[in-house]
C-alpha positions as CSV (number, residue, x, y, z in Angstrom):
1,M,11.2,-130.3,91.0
2,P,11.3,-133.6,91.1
3,T,10.5,-135.4,88.3
4,E,9.7,-138.9,89.2
5,N,8.1,-141.2,91.8
6,P,11.2,-142.9,93.9
7,L,8.4,-145.5,93.9
8,R,9.2,-146.1,90.7
9,I,13.2,-147.1,91.3
10,P,13.6,-150.2,91.7
11,D,16.3,-150.4,94.9
12,F,14.1,-148.2,96.3
13,R,10.9,-150.5,96.1
14,T,13.3,-153.6,97.5
15,L,14.6,-151.2,100.3
16,F,10.8,-149.9,100.9
17,T,9.2,-153.3,101.2
18,A,11.9,-154.8,103.2
19,T,11.8,-151.5,105.9
20,A,7.9,-152.9,105.9
21,L,8.5,-156.0,106.8
22,S,11.3,-154.8,109.1
23,Q,9.4,-152.0,110.5
24,L,6.3,-154.7,111.0
25,G,8.2,-156.8,113.1
26,T,9.8,-154.0,114.8
27,N,6.0,-152.7,116.1
28,I,5.0,-156.0,117.5
29,G,8.1,-156.6,119.4
30,Y,7.8,-153.0,120.6
31,V,4.1,-154.3,122.7
32,A,4.9,-157.6,123.0
33,V,8.4,-157.4,124.8
34,P,7.0,-155.0,128.1
35,L,4.3,-157.6,127.8
36,I,6.7,-160.0,128.4
37,A,7.9,-158.2,131.4
38,V,5.0,-157.5,133.1
39,S,3.2,-160.8,132.5
40,S,5.7,-163.4,132.5
41,L,8.4,-161.8,134.7
42,D,6.0,-160.1,137.6
43,A,8.7,-156.7,136.5
44,S,8.0,-153.4,138.3
45,P,7.7,-150.1,137.0
46,G,11.7,-150.2,137.8
47,Q,12.4,-152.5,135.6
48,V,10.5,-152.2,132.9
49,G,11.8,-148.5,132.6
50,L,15.7,-150.3,132.7
51,L,14.0,-152.6,129.9
52,A,12.7,-149.9,127.5
53,T,16.4,-148.1,128.2
54,L,18.3,-151.0,127.1
55,S,16.3,-151.5,123.7
56,T,17.3,-148.2,122.6
57,A,20.9,-147.2,125.1
58,A,23.7,-148.7,122.1
59,F,22.7,-145.6,120.6
60,L,24.1,-143.8,123.3
61,L,27.4,-146.1,123.5
62,I,27.9,-146.5,119.8
63,G,26.1,-144.0,118.0
64,L,28.6,-142.0,117.0
65,P,31.1,-144.5,115.6
66,V,29.1,-146.1,113.4
67,G,28.3,-142.9,112.0
68,A,31.7,-143.1,110.9
69,W,31.4,-146.9,109.9
70,V,28.9,-146.6,107.5
71,D,30.4,-143.8,105.9
72,R,33.2,-146.4,104.9
73,M,30.8,-150.0,105.2
74,R,29.0,-151.2,102.3
75,H,25.4,-150.0,103.3
76,R,23.6,-153.0,101.3
77,R,25.7,-155.2,103.6
78,I,25.0,-153.8,106.9
79,L,21.4,-153.8,106.2
80,I,21.2,-157.6,106.0
81,A,23.4,-158.5,108.7
82,A,21.3,-156.4,111.1
83,D,18.5,-158.2,110.7
84,L,19.7,-161.3,110.6
85,A,21.5,-159.8,113.7
86,R,17.9,-159.5,114.6
87,A,16.0,-162.2,114.0
88,G,18.3,-164.9,115.4
89,L,18.3,-162.6,118.5
90,F,14.6,-162.6,119.0
91,V,14.0,-166.6,118.7
92,S,15.8,-167.1,121.5
93,L,13.3,-165.2,123.3
94,P,10.5,-168.1,122.9
95,V,12.8,-171.0,122.8
96,A,13.4,-170.0,126.3
97,W,10.0,-169.4,127.0
98,S,9.4,-172.6,126.8
99,L,12.2,-175.0,128.5
100,D,10.2,-172.4,131.6
101,A,14.1,-170.9,131.3
102,L,13.3,-167.2,130.5
103,T,14.5,-164.7,132.6
104,L,14.5,-161.1,133.0
105,G,18.6,-161.4,132.5
106,Q,18.0,-163.0,129.1
107,L,14.9,-160.0,128.5
108,Y,17.7,-157.5,129.5
109,T,20.5,-158.6,126.7
110,V,18.1,-159.7,123.9
111,V,17.4,-156.0,123.7
112,L,20.2,-154.4,124.4
113,L,22.1,-156.8,121.4
114,N,19.3,-156.1,119.5
115,S,19.6,-152.1,119.9
116,C,23.1,-152.5,118.7
117,A,22.0,-153.9,115.5
118,T,19.3,-151.3,115.0
119,V,21.5,-148.7,115.2
120,F,23.4,-149.9,112.7
121,F,20.4,-150.9,111.1
122,D,18.5,-147.3,110.8
123,V,22.0,-145.2,110.1
124,S,22.4,-146.9,107.2
125,S,18.9,-147.3,105.5
126,Q,18.8,-143.1,106.1
127,S,22.4,-142.7,104.5
128,F,21.8,-145.1,102.2
129,L,18.0,-144.1,100.2
130,P,19.2,-140.4,98.8
131,Q,21.9,-143.2,97.0
132,L,19.2,-144.8,95.6
133,V,17.2,-141.3,94.6
134,G,19.0,-138.9,94.1
135,R,18.4,-135.2,96.4
136,E,15.6,-134.1,94.1
137,E,13.2,-137.0,95.4
138,L,14.6,-136.8,99.2
139,V,10.7,-135.0,99.9
140,Q,9.2,-138.0,98.0
141,A,11.3,-140.7,99.3
142,N,10.9,-139.7,102.8
143,S,7.6,-139.1,102.9
144,A,6.3,-142.1,101.4
145,V,9.2,-144.3,104.4
146,V,7.3,-142.0,106.9
147,T,4.3,-143.2,105.7
148,L,5.1,-146.9,105.7
149,Q,6.5,-147.1,109.4
150,A,3.6,-145.3,110.4
151,A,0.9,-148.3,108.9
152,S,3.7,-150.5,110.1
153,N,2.7,-148.6,113.4
154,V,-0.8,-149.2,113.5
155,A,-0.9,-152.3,111.5
156,G,2.2,-153.7,113.6
157,R,1.1,-152.3,117.2
158,G,-2.6,-153.9,116.7
159,A,-1.1,-156.9,115.2
160,G,1.3,-157.2,118.4
161,G,-2.1,-156.5,121.0
162,G,-3.7,-159.6,119.0
163,L,-1.4,-162.3,118.9
164,V,-0.3,-161.7,122.7
165,Q,-3.8,-161.8,124.2
166,L,-3.9,-164.9,121.2
167,L,-0.7,-167.0,121.9
168,T,1.1,-164.7,125.1
169,A,4.0,-162.6,124.8
170,P,6.5,-165.5,124.4
171,V,5.1,-167.4,121.7
172,A,4.1,-163.8,119.7
173,V,8.0,-163.0,120.0
174,M,8.9,-165.3,117.2
175,G,6.3,-162.9,114.5
176,V,9.2,-160.5,115.1
177,A,11.4,-163.0,114.2
178,V,9.6,-163.8,111.2
179,F,10.1,-160.0,110.0
180,Y,12.6,-160.0,110.7
181,L,14.4,-163.0,108.4
182,A,12.4,-161.4,105.8
183,S,13.4,-159.0,105.2
184,A,17.1,-160.0,105.4
185,L,16.1,-161.8,101.7
186,R,13.7,-159.0,100.5
187,L,17.0,-156.8,100.9
188,I,19.7,-159.5,98.6
189,G,17.4,-158.3,96.2
190,I,19.5,-154.4,96.6
191,R,20.8,-154.7,92.5
192,R,23.3,-150.9,94.0
193,A,25.2,-151.1,96.4
194,P,27.4,-148.3,96.4
195,A,30.4,-147.7,98.9
196,S,31.0,-145.6,100.8
197,S,34.7,-144.1,99.7
198,P,36.0,-141.3,100.4
199,A,37.1,-138.3,98.0
200,P,39.5,-137.5,95.2
201,G,43.1,-136.3,97.4
202,R,42.0,-137.1,100.6
203,Q,43.3,-140.3,103.0
204,P,40.1,-141.8,105.4
205,A,40.6,-140.0,108.6
206,R,40.9,-141.5,111.7
207,L,37.5,-143.0,113.2
208,G,37.6,-140.3,116.3
209,A,38.5,-137.5,113.8
210,Q,35.5,-138.1,111.3
211,I,33.4,-138.6,114.3
212,V,34.5,-135.2,115.2
213,E,33.3,-134.5,112.0
214,G,29.7,-135.3,111.5
215,L,29.2,-133.8,115.5
216,R,30.9,-130.7,114.3
217,H,28.4,-130.9,111.1
218,V,25.7,-130.4,112.9
219,L,26.3,-128.8,116.7
220,R,27.5,-125.6,113.9
221,N,24.9,-125.6,111.8
222,R,21.5,-123.7,113.3
223,E,19.5,-125.2,111.1
224,L,20.7,-128.9,112.0
225,R,21.1,-128.1,116.3
226,A,17.8,-126.9,115.9
227,L,16.5,-129.8,114.8
228,A,18.1,-132.2,116.6
229,L,16.8,-130.4,119.1
230,T,13.8,-130.3,118.5
231,A,13.3,-134.0,117.7
232,S,14.9,-135.4,121.4
233,L,12.3,-133.1,123.0
234,T,9.8,-135.2,121.8
235,N,11.4,-138.4,121.5
236,L,11.8,-138.0,125.5
237,G,8.4,-137.0,126.0
238,A,7.0,-139.5,123.8
239,Q,9.0,-142.1,125.2
240,T,8.5,-141.1,128.8
241,I,5.1,-141.8,127.9
242,N,5.2,-144.4,126.4
243,T,7.3,-146.5,128.7
244,L,5.3,-146.8,131.8
245,L,2.2,-147.7,129.9
246,P,2.0,-151.8,130.2
247,I,1.6,-150.8,133.3
248,L,-0.8,-148.7,133.7
249,F,-2.6,-150.6,130.6
250,T,-2.8,-153.9,132.3
251,R,-2.4,-152.9,136.3
252,E,-3.8,-150.4,137.0
253,L,-6.3,-149.8,134.2
254,G,-7.2,-153.4,134.0
255,L,-7.4,-152.6,130.7
256,S,-6.1,-156.0,127.6
257,A,-3.1,-156.1,125.4
258,G,-5.0,-155.8,122.7
259,V,-6.7,-152.3,123.9
260,L,-3.2,-151.4,124.3
261,G,-2.0,-152.4,121.1
262,L,-4.9,-150.0,119.5
263,Y,-3.8,-147.0,121.8
264,L,-0.6,-147.8,120.4
265,G,-1.9,-147.6,117.2
266,M,-3.2,-144.5,117.1
267,G,-0.2,-143.3,117.4
268,G,0.6,-144.6,113.9
269,V,-2.4,-142.9,112.8
270,G,-0.8,-139.2,114.1
271,I,2.1,-140.4,112.3
272,F,0.0,-141.1,109.0
273,L,-1.6,-137.9,108.5
274,G,1.2,-136.1,109.8
275,A,3.9,-137.9,107.1
276,R,0.6,-137.5,104.5
277,C,-0.1,-133.4,104.9
278,A,3.8,-132.9,105.4
279,R,4.8,-131.6,101.6
280,P,0.9,-130.2,101.4
281,L,1.3,-127.8,104.1
282,A,5.6,-127.7,103.1
283,R,3.4,-125.7,99.4
284,R,1.4,-123.6,101.2
285,L,3.5,-122.4,104.2
286,G,7.1,-122.9,103.2
287,Y,8.9,-126.0,104.4
288,G,10.3,-123.7,107.9
289,R,6.9,-122.0,108.8
290,A,5.0,-125.9,108.2
291,L,7.9,-127.2,110.1
292,G,7.6,-124.7,113.4
293,L,4.3,-123.6,113.3
294,A,2.1,-126.6,113.2
295,G,3.6,-127.6,116.3
296,L,3.0,-125.6,118.1
297,W,-0.3,-125.2,117.6
298,V,-0.8,-129.1,118.2
299,A,1.7,-130.4,119.7
300,P,0.3,-128.9,123.2
301,T,-2.9,-131.4,123.2
302,A,-0.1,-133.8,124.7
303,L,-1.5,-132.2,127.6
304,V,-4.7,-134.1,127.5
305,I,-2.5,-137.4,127.5
306,P,-2.0,-137.6,131.2
307,L,-5.7,-137.5,131.6
308,I,-6.4,-141.4,130.6
309,D,-8.4,-143.1,132.5
310,R,-11.4,-146.3,131.7
311,G,-14.1,-144.8,129.3
312,P,-14.0,-141.6,128.1
313,W,-10.8,-139.8,128.8
314,L,-9.8,-143.5,127.4
315,W,-10.9,-141.3,124.1
316,L,-10.0,-138.0,125.4
317,A,-6.7,-139.4,126.2
318,G,-5.8,-140.9,122.5
319,T,-7.5,-138.2,120.4
320,G,-4.5,-136.1,122.3
321,W,-1.7,-139.1,121.5
322,L,-2.9,-138.8,117.6
323,L,-2.2,-134.7,117.8
324,A,0.3,-135.3,119.0
325,T,1.6,-137.5,116.7
326,F,0.2,-135.5,113.9
327,T,3.5,-133.3,114.2
328,M,5.9,-136.4,114.6
329,G,4.8,-137.2,110.7
330,I,5.3,-133.8,109.4
331,N,8.5,-133.5,111.6
332,N,9.6,-137.0,110.6
333,V,9.6,-136.1,106.5
334,L,10.3,-132.7,106.1
335,G,13.6,-132.2,108.7
336,V,14.9,-135.7,107.6
337,S,14.4,-133.9,104.0
338,L,16.4,-130.8,105.0
339,R,19.3,-132.7,107.4
340,Q,20.0,-134.5,103.9
341,R,19.9,-132.0,101.9
342,L,21.9,-129.5,104.5
343,T,25.0,-132.6,104.4
344,P,27.6,-133.7,101.3
345,D,27.3,-137.3,100.4
346,L,30.6,-138.2,102.2
347,L,28.8,-137.6,105.7
348,L,26.0,-138.6,105.6
349,G,26.9,-140.9,107.8
350,R,28.2,-139.4,110.0
351,M,24.7,-137.0,110.3
352,N,22.7,-139.7,110.5
353,G,24.8,-141.2,113.2
354,T,25.3,-138.0,115.9
355,F,21.6,-138.0,114.7
356,R,20.5,-141.3,116.7
357,F,22.8,-140.7,119.2
358,M,21.0,-137.7,120.3
359,L,17.4,-139.0,119.7
360,T,17.2,-141.8,120.1
361,G,19.3,-141.5,123.1
362,A,16.8,-138.9,124.6
363,I,14.1,-142.1,124.2
364,A,16.8,-144.5,126.3
365,I,16.9,-141.2,128.8
366,G,12.7,-141.1,128.4
367,S,12.8,-144.9,129.8
368,G,15.5,-144.6,132.2
369,L,13.1,-141.5,133.2
370,A,10.2,-142.6,133.0
371,G,11.0,-146.0,135.3
372,L,12.5,-143.4,137.9
373,I,9.2,-141.0,138.4
374,G,6.8,-144.2,138.0
375,E,9.1,-146.2,141.3
376,F,8.9,-143.2,143.5
377,A,6.4,-140.5,142.5
378,G,3.3,-142.8,140.4
379,V,2.4,-143.2,136.8
380,H,0.4,-140.5,135.9
381,T,3.1,-138.0,137.7
382,A,5.3,-139.7,134.5
383,L,2.5,-139.0,132.2
384,W,2.6,-135.2,132.8
385,V,6.6,-134.9,132.5
386,G,6.1,-136.6,129.1
387,G,3.6,-134.4,128.1
388,C,5.1,-131.0,129.2
389,C,7.9,-132.3,127.1
390,L,6.0,-132.8,123.9
391,A,4.2,-130.0,123.9
392,L,7.4,-127.8,123.9
393,A,9.1,-129.8,121.8
394,N,8.6,-126.8,119.0
395,L,10.2,-124.4,120.5
396,P,14.2,-125.0,118.8
397,V,12.8,-124.5,115.2
398,V,10.3,-121.5,115.6
399,L,13.2,-120.2,117.3
400,S,16.1,-120.9,114.5
401,P,16.0,-119.7,111.0
402,V,14.4,-122.7,109.7
403,R,11.6,-120.6,110.6
404,N,12.2,-119.3,107.7
405,R,13.0,-121.3,104.7
406,R,10.8,-121.5,102.3
407,E,12.4,-124.6,100.4
408,L,14.6,-127.0,101.2
409,P,18.9,-126.6,100.1
410,Q,20.5,-126.1,96.5
411,Q,21.9,-129.0,95.0
412,T,25.0,-127.1,94.5
413,A,25.3,-126.7,97.4
414,L,25.9,-129.6,99.0
415,R,30.5,-130.4,99.1
416,A,32.1,-131.7,101.4
417,P,33.8,-129.6,104.0
418,D,37.3,-128.6,103.6
419,R,39.1,-129.7,106.5
420,G,39.4,-127.7,109.6
421,S,36.6,-125.8,108.5
422,T,32.8,-125.8,109.7
423,P,29.3,-126.4,107.2
424,E,28.5,-122.6,108.2
425,D,32.0,-121.6,106.8
426,Q,30.9,-122.8,103.2
427,P,28.6,-121.2,100.6
428,R,25.1,-121.5,101.8
429,P,21.6,-120.8,99.7
430,V,19.6,-118.5,99.6
431,Q,17.1,-119.1,102.4
C-alpha cells in the first residue's frame, strides 16, 4: 500500500510544478493557434483540420522510435530540451505576425515541429515518473498529475480564450513560449536524474529490435491492448469534435473566443472530477469495474454534444462534454497506473512510446477525419461521428480481462522479459 504522499518527494514536486507550467502553455496554444488560422489567415475547415493533424502527426511519424530512444537517454535532459525547443518555436509566430509575414505554411511548420518536441516530452515524463516516486505510489502520483492537467485545461483554455479576445491570437501565443521556458528552468532543479541502461549481462539491442519488443509487450498483452484501444477510440472521438469547434463557434454560431475557451474548459472540469473520483471508485468497485463500467454508464452522454447551438443547447452540449470527459479522467489515472505496473522498468519508454503512437496517432487521424467530413458533409456531421466514437470507446476494456481486476498487479511480477518471450509468457499476478 502507498506509504507517502508523492508531493512530499522533492523531485516529483519539481516535475509536478514544471508540468503545470508546460500544461498552461499547451492549453493556451490549444485555443490560440487554430484561432490564428481562422481569424488572421482565413483558413477553411480542411485547412484547420490539416493544422490539427500536423499538431499531433509526429506521434505517428516518430512515436515508436522515440520510445526506444528514451529508454537509452537521461529523461531530465530530454524534458528540458523539449521545452526549450517548444518555446523557441512559438516565439516565431508573434514575431512573424508583427512583421506582417505570418503564413499558413509557417503555422503548419511550427505545429509539426512542436509535436515532435512534445513526443519526447510526454514519453520521457511518463517514463520518468515511476523512477521518481516508486511503483507503490503510482496511483497517487498519476492522480495528482491528471488532476493538474485537468486544472490546466480549465485555466489554460479559459485564459487562452480571454487572451485571444483581449490581445488577438498571435500576441496570446507569446504566453505559450513564456510558460514553456519557465517549465524548462524549473526542470533544472530535479536532482535525481537516473539514466536508462541495459540489465546486467544484456547488451543493448538494435533500435528496430527494441521497437518490436515494445510493440510486442503492448499488443500481445490482452489488458494493455484493451487499454490502448479504448484510449485510442476516446482520442479519435474527442479530436473529431474539438477540431471544428473554432469554426462552429466563431462562424456558424457567432460566439466569441472567450466562450469557446470556457466551453473547452468544461472538458478540463470533467477530467478533474474524474481524476479525483478514480481512487475512491477503484476502492469501491475494483480497478477493472471502475475503468469499464464508468465508461458504459457515462460515456453515451457524448451523443448530446452534436446538438450544440446557441442558448440552452449550448449548456446541454457542455454538460454532455463534461460527463464524457469525466470518464477520461478516470481512465487517465487508473489506466496509466495499470499499464505502468504491468511494464518492467526497462520497457517503460517503449511501452509509453507505443501508447503515444496509438493514442496521439488517433488524435492526428481524428483531426484529418474532422477536416474531411467538415469540408464535404458539414461541421455537425463530424460532431456526430465523434460523439459515436466517444459513446462506444470503453467497449474494448469491458470485453477484456481488465474488467475482472480488483487490484493492480504485484510489483514482483514486473521484471524485464527475456528476449524472444512475450509478456504473457512471464509469471502473471493473480487477478
